[in-house]
N, C-alpha and C positions, 0 to 999 in steps of 0.2 A: 504494500500500500504506500503510495506516494504521499508526502506531507503537503497538503494544499492550504496555504496560509490566507488569512483574511487581511487584517490591518496591523501595522507594526505597533509595538509598545512605544509610546512617547511619554514617558513618565514626567509628570510635573509641567508639561508644556502649556497647560491652559492658563497659567498665571503669568506667563512671560509677555506675550504681545499686548500692546495697548489697543483700544478700539480703533478700527480703521477710520481714516479721516472722512470717508464718504458715508459713514454709517448713518442710518436714519434715526432721528430723535424718537425716543419713546413718547407716544401720544397720550400723555397723562401726567399726573403729578410726579415730580422727580423721585426716582427710586432711592437715591442717596447712596451712601457708602455701605458696602457689605460688612456685616457683622457675623462673628462666629462665637458660640459659647457652649459650655458643657455644664449641665446642672443635674446632679443625681443620676448620671448615666444617660441623660438625654442630650443629644448633640443637635444644635440648631444653626442653620444658616438663614440670615434674615436681612431685610432692609425695610423701607417704609411701604413697599408694595407687595412683597412676596416673602414667605417664610416656610421652610420645610424642616421637620424634626425627625430624627432617628433615635431609637433606643438601643444601647449596647447593654445587654443583660444576660447573665448566664452563659456568656461566651458566644451569644448570637447577636445579630444585627437585624433590626426591623424598622420600617417606616411607621411612624405613629401619628403624625398630623401634618396638615398643610394649611396655610393661612393665606387668603387673598386680602391683602391690605387695601386694595382699591375699593372693595365693597364691604370690608370688615367681616368677612365670613371665614370660619374655620371648619375644616372637615377632619374627622378623626377616625381611626380604625387601623388595626395592626395589619400591615401588608408586607409581603416578601419583597426586598429590593430587587431580587433577580430569581429566575427559575431556569433550569436547563433541561433539555431533553437529550440524553445520550444514548437513546435506544435506536432501533431500526428506523431508517428514514421514511419508508413508505409502507404502510400497513398492507396494502394490496400489492404483493410482489409477483404475482403470476398473471401474465397477460391472458392466459386461458380462462381466468375467472372474470374477465371484463372489468369495467369500472362503473360505479353508480354515479349518475349526474342528476341534478335537480335544482329547483328553485323553491325558496320559502319566503313569504312576504307578509308584512303586517303594515300598519299605517305609518311606520317610521322608516323601515329598512327593507330592502329586497336583497336577499342573500343567495349567492350562487354557491351550490353545494357539490361536493364530491365525497365518495365514501367507498367502503369495501363490503357493504351489505350488512355490517354490524353497527356502524356508527357513521354519522355525517360529520364532515369537516368543512370549514368555510374556505372557498376559493377567493371570493370577492364580496364585499358589502357595498351596496349602492343605495344612496338616500332615496326614499320614495318621493321626495320633492321633485326628483327628475323624472318620475314616472307616475304622473297624476292619474287618478281614476283607477279602475280595475282592468287587468288584461282580459281579453275576451277570446283569445285563441292560443292554443299550444301547438307547435309544430315539432315533429320528431323525424330526424333523418339527416340528409346531406343538403345544406343550404348555402347560399351565398353570404357574403359579409353583411348583406342587408336583411338576412334571415328570410330570403325569398327564393324564387326559382330561377334567378339569373345565373346562367352558366358562365364560367370564365372562358375567354377565347381559346386558351390552350387546354385541350381535353385532359391531358395527363394520362398516366398509366392506369389501366383498368384494375379494379379490385372489388372485394366483397366485404360487407359489414352486416352485423346483426344488432338489432336493438330490441330487447325483451323486457318483461316485467314493467311495461309502461303503465304508470299509475296516474290516471286522470279521473277525478271524481265524476261518476255518472256518465262515463264515456260510452258512446255507442260505436257504430262502425265509422271509421275515419274516412275523410276525403283524401284521395291519393293524387300526388302531383309529381309524376316522373318526368324527367327531362325528355324532350323529343329526340335527343341525340341517339343515334344507332347504338344498340348494345346495352341501353339502360333498362334495368329491370327493378321493379318495386312490387313486393308481394306482402300481404298480411299473412302472418303465421302465428296462430294462437293469440297470445297476448302481446305479440310483437310484430316486427316487420323485418324483412331481409332486403338488402339492396345490392345490386351489382351495377357499377357505374365507373366512369373515368374519375380520376383523382379530383378534378375540378368541375365535376358535373353534379347537378342537383337532383334529388329524389327524396320526397318527404311525405309523411302523413300528417293530417291536420284534424284536430278536434276542437269543438267549442268548449269554453270553460264555463262550468256551472257557477252561478252566483254563490259567493261565500268560499270559493276555493282559495286555499292559501299554501298549497304544496303540490308540486308535480315532480315526478322523477321517472327515471328509466335506467336500465342496465345496458351498457354499450360495450359491444365487442368490436374492436378496431379490425381484427382479422387481417385481411390482405389489402384493406383500403389504403390508398396512398395520399388521400387528401390531407392537407394541413388546415389552412383557413376554411376549406370546403370539407373538413372532416365531419364525421357523424356526431350528432348532438341534439340538443333541445333548444327551443326558442319560445318566448312569450311575446305576444303582439297586442298592442293597444289600438283602439279605434282611431286615434289621432296619428297613427303611423309609427309611434315609438315602439321599440323592441329591445329585448336583451336575449342574447344567444350564448350558449356554452357548447363547445365541441371539442372532441378528442383529436389532438394533432398527432399523437403517438400512442402506442398501446398502453404505456404506463406514465402517469404523472406529468404529462405535458398537454396543456389545454389553451384554448383561446376563449376570451369573453369579449363579445362584440355588442356595441350599442350604436346608435346613430352618430355618436362622437368618435367612433373608431374602434380598432381592435387592440386588445391587451393580451400579450402572451404571458402565460403563467405556468410555473412548475410547482410541484407539491413535494418538497423534500422532507417534510415531517408533519406529524399531527400536532395539534395544539394541546398536547399533554406533556407532563414533565415528571421525570424521575428524580430530579435533584432540585432542592430549593435552598435559598439562603439560610434558612433555619437549620438545615442539616450540616452546614459548615460551622467551624469554630474560629472565633477571632484569635489572631496571634497578637495579643496585647490590646490595649485600648486604642480606639481611633485617635488619630492625631489631627490637630488643627494647624494648618499651614497658612501663614499670612504672606501674601505676595503684594507686589506693587500695584496690582490691578484687581485685587479682590481677596476672597477667603476660600479655603478649600479644606474639606475633611477627607482623610485618607485612612483606609483600613485594609488589612490583609486577612482573608478568611480561608481556612484550609479544611478540606473534607477529611474526616477521621479515618475513613476506610478506602477511599479512592485516591489515586495519585493526581489530585486536582486542587488548585487553589484559585481564588478570585481576588484580584487587587481592585478595590472599590475607591472611586474618587467622586466626591460631590463638590461642585464649584459654583460660587456666586460671584460674578464680577461686580465691581463698583458701577452703579448706575444701571444695572440690568433688571429687567422684569421677569427673569427666568432663572432656573437652576438647572445645571447640567449634571448628569451622572455618567461615569465611565466604568466599564467592567472589563478588566483584563483577565481572561480565562487562560490559565496556564496548566499544562500537563507535564508531570515529571515521570510519567510512565504510560503504558497502554491503558486508556480509559474509555474506549469505545469511539463512537462517532457523534460529534455535536451536530444535532439536526434542527435544533430550535433554541433560541435564547429569548426569554421574556425580560424586557428592560423597562417597561412601564407597568405599574400596578398601583393605581390610586383609588381611594375610597370615595369617589365623587358620584354624583347622580346626573343623569341627563346627558351623558357623553354621546356625541354623534361624530361619525367620520365626515370630514369636510373634503369632498372629492371622491372620485371613483377609481383612482389608480392606486397601485401599491405605493406605500410610503406616504399616503395622505395623512395629515394630522387628525387627531381626535380633538374635539372641543366641547366644553359645556358653555353656559352663558357667561363664564368669567375665566375659565382655564383653557389652555391648549397643551397637548402632549404629542410626543412622537419619538420614534427611534431615529437616530442620526445616520440612517442609511435609507436609501430609496426603496428598500425591499420590505419595509415594515408592514405587518398585518395586524388589524385591530379587532378587539372585542369590546363590547360595552354592556353585556348582560349583568355584570357584577362590578360596576365602577368603570374604570378606564384601563384597559390592558393593551399593550402593543408588544409584539414579538417579532423576531427576525428568523425566517427559515434559512437553513444553511445545510451544508453537507461537508463537515470538516473533521478529519481524523484527529483524535486526541492521543497523539504519540508523544513520547518524551521530547521535550524541547519546544513543543508547539505552543504558541501564544496567539490568542485572537482577541481583538479589542472591539467592543460594542459601546454605543453611547445612547443617551436619551436626553430629552428636555421636557421640563414642566414649567409653563409660564402663565402669567395672568394678563388680562386685558380689560379695558373699559368698554362701555356701551358703544357699539358701532365701530370698534377699532380692532377687530380680530385680524383682518388682513395686514394692517399696518404694524400691529404688535408682533405678528409672526415675521414680517419683513424686518423689523427692528432686530429680532433675534438672528435672522439669516445674515443680515448685513454685518453684524458684529462677529459672527462665527464662521463666515464663509471662508473658503480656502484662500482667496485672493480678494483684496478690497475692490469694490466696484469702481471702475473707471473706464472711459472710452478706449477701445482698442481698434483703431482705424487701420485698415489694411487693403491692399490690392490682392485679388485672387485671380489666377491666370486661367481658370477653367473655361469661361466663355470667350476668352481672348485667344489662348494658344491651345487649350484642350490637351489631348494626349500627344500632340506634336510638340509639346513644350521642349525647348532646348536653351542652352546658355546664351546663344547669340540673340535670339528673339526676346528672351526674358530680360536681358540687359537693356535692350531698346525700350521695352515697356517701363523698366525702372527709370531710365533717363527721362522718358516722356512724362511720367507721373511726377517725378521730382521737379521738373521744369514747371509744369502747370499747377500742381497743388502746393508745392513747398516754396519754390523761388518766386513765383508770380503772386501766390495768394496766401502764403504764410501758414500753410497747414502741413504739419509733419505726418508722415506715413509711418506707423509703428512697425509694420512688417510687410514683406512681399511674399505671398504664399504660393508655393508650387503645389498644385493639386495632382490628381491621379495622372500618371504618365511618366514620372521621372525615373522609375526603376526598370531594371531588366528582369521582368517577371518570368521570362521563358527560361533563363539560365541561372538566376540567383534568387535568394530570398532577401528582398529589400536591399539589393545592391544597386548602385547608381548605374544607369544606362550609359556606357562609355561612348556610344554613338551620339547621344544627345548632349552629354556633358563630358567631353573627352578629358578635361582637367578636373573632373569632379565639380564641386560647387565653388572652387577657388575663385574663378573670374567673377562669379555672381557676388560672392562675399566682398570682393574688392570694390565693386560698384556700391554695395550697400554700406560698407564701412565709410566710404567717402561721403555718404549722404546721411550718416548717423542713423541708419535703420538696420533691420535684421531680416533674417530668413525665417519663413514659416513653412511647415511641412504637412502635407496630407499623408497619413499612414494608417492603415486599417488593422486593428487587432485581430480581425477574422479574415484578413487577406484580400479585402476589397470585393469587387464585383466580377467583371468579365474575366479577369486573370486570377480569380481566387483559387481555382483548382491548381493552376501551375504553381502559384506561390505556396500553397499547402503541400504539394508534392515535393517542392524544393526544401521546405521546412522539415518534412518527414525524413528526407535524406540526411539532415543534420541532427536527427534524433529529437526533434522539438515537438512532435505530434504523437500523443499516446492513443487517442481515439480516432473517430471519423473526421474531426475538424480541429482547427486551432483552438486552444483553450488556455487562457492565462493562468488558470488555477493549477496547471501542470508546471512544476517548478523549473524544469529545463527551459521551457518556452518563456515563462515569466522572466527568468534571468536574462535570456537572450534579448527579448523585446525591450526590457528595461535598459540593458546596456546599449542597444542600438539607439534608443531615444537619447540616452545620456551622451553617446558619441556625437550625435547631431548637435546637441546643445553645446558641447565643449569644442568640437572641431569646426562646426559650420555656423555657430552663433544662433542657432534656432531659438526663438522666443515664443513660438506658437505651434501647437499641434492640433490638427483636425483629425481626430480619431473617428473615422467614418466606418459604417457598418461595424459598430462597436460591440454588439451582442444582441441577445434576444431573451427577454424574460428574466425572472429572478433566479440567478445561477451563481455558482462559485466563481465562474469566469468574471462576472461583473464585480463581484466582491474583490477579486484580485486586481481588477482594473483600477478600482478606487485606491487600493493600497499603492499601486504603481504611481498614480497621480501624486499621492502624498510623498513618495520617495523622490520624484523629480523636483518637487519644490524644495527639497534640501539642497539641490544643486542651484536652483534659481527660484526664489520665492515668487517672482513676478512672471514666471512662464504662464502663458494663457493656454488653457486646455479646454478645447471645444469637443464634446462628445456628442455624436450625431445619431445616425440611424440605430434604433433599438432602445433609445431612452424614452422616458415618459415624464409627465410634469409633477414629480415629487420635489418639494423644496429641499429635501435632504440630499439630493445630488450635490448641492452647492456647498456642503461641508467639505467636499473633496475636489470638485472640478468647477469650471467657470461658466459654462453654458451648455444647454441641451437643444435638441432639434425640435422645431414646432410640429414635425411629422407631416405626412402628405408628400406630394411630388416636389422635386426641387423647384420647378416652376410649373404653372398651369394657367388655365384660362377659365374664367367664370363671369357670368353676367353680360353686360353690354358695354359698348364703347370700343375704342381701338385696343390693340393688343396690350399696351401698357396699362390701360385702365382695367382690362380684364385680368391682367396679372395681379394688380393690387387687390382687386376683389377676391381673387383666388387665394392669395397669400393670407389675407386677413380673415377670410371665412374658415380657412384651415386652422389658423390660430384660435379663432373663436370656438370652433367645434372640438379641437384636439388639445387645447391648453386651458382656455378661459373657463369652459364649462366643466370638464372633468378634473381640472386642477386649479380651483379658484384661489388657492393660496400660493401658487407658484409665482415668483417674481417675474414680471414681463421684461425686466431689465436683463434677464439671463437667457433670452431666447435667441436662437439662430433663425433668422427670418429668411435667409438667402439673399439679403442685401439688395443693392441697386445694380441693375443689370442693363448693359448696352454692349452687346458683343457680336462676334461673327460666327460663333460656334454654338451648336445645339439650340436650346431654348433661348439663349442670349441673342442668337440671330433672329429667332422668331419675334421676340419683343422689339428688336431693332427696326422691324418693319413699320412700327408706329412713329419712328423718327427719334431725334435726339433731345426732345423736350423732356427734361427731367424735373421740372418744377414741382408737380404734384408728388412725384415719387420721393424726391429728396426731402421735401418739407415734412411729409408724413413719416417717412422712415426715421429721421432723426428725432421726431417727437415720440416714437415708441419707447424711448428710454433704453434701447438695447445698448449694452456695452460692446457686444461683438458687432462691429461696424464693417461690413463686407462691401467692397467695391469690385464688382465683376464688370469692369469697363475696358473696352478696347480704345486706346487713346486716339487712334486715327479716325474713329467714328464720332468722337466728342466734338462739341462746338464750344466757343468761348462761353456762351450762356449756360451750357451744361456744366462746365467746370465751375462757373460762378455759383450755380445752385448747390452743387455738392460741397464746395468749400464753405459757403455761407452756412449750410446746415451743420457741417462738422464743427465749425467754430462755435456756433450757437449751442450745440449740444455740449461741447466741452465746458463752456462758460456756465452752463446751467445743470450740469450733471448731478449736483447735490440735490436738486429738485427732481430731475427726471428719473432718479433711482426709484422713486415712488410710483412709477408708471403703472396704471391699471386701466382696464377697459371701461369705456362709457358708450352709451347709445345702444343701437340695435344690432341686427344680424346682417352682415354683408351679403349673404346668400339670398336674402329676401329684399335686397336693394334698399335697406334701411340706413339712414344716417348713423354713423358710428365714429368712434375715435378713441383717443388715449388722453388720460389726465394724470397729473402729478401734483403733489402739494408738499410744501415745507413751510415753516413759519414765515420765511422771507418772501415767498410768492407761490402762486399756483400757476400751472401751465396746462392748457388743453388744446388738442388738435381735433378737427372734425373733417370727415370726408363724406361726400355724397356719391355713392356708387351707381347712381341712376342717371339715365340720359334725360331726366326731367327734373325741374327745380323741386327742391324739398326743403323743409324747415324742421327744426328740433328745438324744444323748450328745455332749458337747463336751469337747475337750481344749484348754486355752488355748494350748498350743504351736502347734496347727493353727489355731485360731480367730484368734489374734492374729498369726500368722506371726512368732513371737518370734525376734529375732536372737540370735546367740551372745553370752553375757554378760548378757542381760536377766534381770531378777528373774523367778522362776518361780512364786511363790505369790501368790495374790490374795484379797482380801476383797471380797465382792460386796455391793452395795447398789443400791437403785433410787431414781431421782430423783422417782418418783411414789409418794406415800404410800398410795394405794389399791391398789397392785399386790399380787396375791395372794402371789407369791414375792418377798419383800423382801430377803433377805440370805442369805449362804452363803459357802463357801470353794471355791477351785479351785486346782489345782496342775498345772503343766506335766508331761506324761507320764502323767497320770491323767484319766479321763473323769468328768464329772459329768452326770447325767441331769436334764433339765428337762421337766416335764410341762405341756402346754398344753391348756386347754379349747378347744372349737370357736371358731375365729376370734380366739383370745386373742393379744394382743401383750404381750411382756415386754421391758422395757428395763433394762439393768444397767450400772453403773459398777464396774470392777474395779480396786481400788487395790492396788498392789504392797505386799507385806509386808516 
């Protein structure tokens, strides 16, 4: 068994760094200085807004109380600080037994279930607020990502699947919907159905749901079915078109959950049961109070009396913080099984609800928020607030795995901003604009040293020398390596002297190199890269996996080599992973290691991520999901692109991850190129006014310029430079960026707003070819906290904007009229 590591032990690191300069202010009364005390064995961390207490008694450690100082409320109840599952990862270990899938729902939560026929386990919890009313139909079989009969264009390999023990209350004979594709067979057999169809071909049975139904389930055998997103499963449908679907992507433990907002890939490495709890461990001495220049910390070591396991526990409260963090370093000194789940949140609160539908979504009550500091956290709220992290980590001698959690408080209407305050203080790298050129739509896979240097010189001339805007990095996207003959070796035909000539150009311009490099080998050349990696002994299973130590070490060293020898200050880790896996856990560890080399390296993790705010404890930005570029709505290609980009953001980030900071999204930048979709959008011409003004108002720190210099005009350069300058000057405000308005896919006026005590900012866009208006109240738009100034004077940073000035007051609406496709940007200074 190979040792697959999670996160490195960084003892005492939490009290060293000061709050980042760009951090968001806490929207409430000042928390003040952190205090730590011990009274009769009770250890407390506190300030004016939050307090947590633990009792050390009889050699054990337990949480005993938590106080919300904003509302003057205290909750009590003895809880375990941590629980571990070191038993078998998956209860259902035989594919011949099939897997049970189902849905259970009440008025608060819709739970996606999986099980082994003996007990149910939670795959995902979805708030019922996103699924109003009662579902009226259940579908069972192979469906599209929209839970309907749409076949994917590529048929895929034919296979068979069975679904039996279909449990639907008062079910009669089903309606059958086989695809018209040749070779598709759908038959009713007893209490189930059998299907023979191509991997990406639909065939399903449908039943109406009787009133009062709250549970449906079935037993699914994957058998020879090759479908992944089109794999066999179940779906609920509502009269308004809403749906939720769960399907089996693999015979064991790998599923998809799909809603109108998109598909989430899930693996089930362990059940939510625990064989080891904190109360079974014994304290090695009394907990210690550690005072740092930035706060207070409690530290204790607990050792299991029978197993070769210890847990080093840290609880930390920073000065000025509205939250307490806990860290748990699980250490093995001998063989102790496999760590398949760790519970890091267990609080005796009531009314906890998951805020968001993706893994790693925080839990919240009306005054508290909780979460695991990993984007894989899974929540329960039947007995307080519990969050655990699924994993699959061997507990062998020398293994150390670190997990973390947060518990914080917030005031009325300030949940999002209070979570953002936590994120901005604890994120891997302080938020700041990272403006860069990416060669993908300019040079594409034909990128070479000569053409790249021409682009660098052109950009430097237009952006830096003429307009005073520095470019932080010049990024080489896919195409720089010799994938046929090497594993991430530089293509000598494109770069005969390596990156040395490029580095010389960049050094002369005080800029750096950025690199695209995929942890899973990329796309079209993935098989060649994987085969070459296998020859080097870096592949243990069917694909690249960073949890395999030889590959982890090699990939880390290759990234470090680029940083040290090529001056790389940015990585685009594309096709980064899929689902909650040890591979993704190792990727986060890798990001942390690279920051020891350069704390300011920008790490953008793209395809495979989802909008959990806890990615940002480790990396800098994630992908909005959807296509790189696409077209939606009306107008020319650029207007259709903006509508597509923002409708994908709205459906794939804003709705499923409402607490994810929009400042950390990869939108796919401003594009005017000669290759791929960059060439398609270029048909609309070089007018970048709407694009640039809206883009820089999104608050994104990852500022991508996919521009071909020869296609640009003076006016285009002016717009991009003006937006970049404005963004940099106002980024302390733009860090708060959040969604306002309607749904771009419905041609509704929408936009972005940000607020800080010194000013508010908002941008509006009309995605329609007809004039539209929107009424805004600054109380709602800016999510103003109690005590904030309520009257604002409006101005625009752009002199040619039609609507240049005005007044707004909280509690009153102001109407803004927009012409077709118009973009308006305002600064709102408090009076």
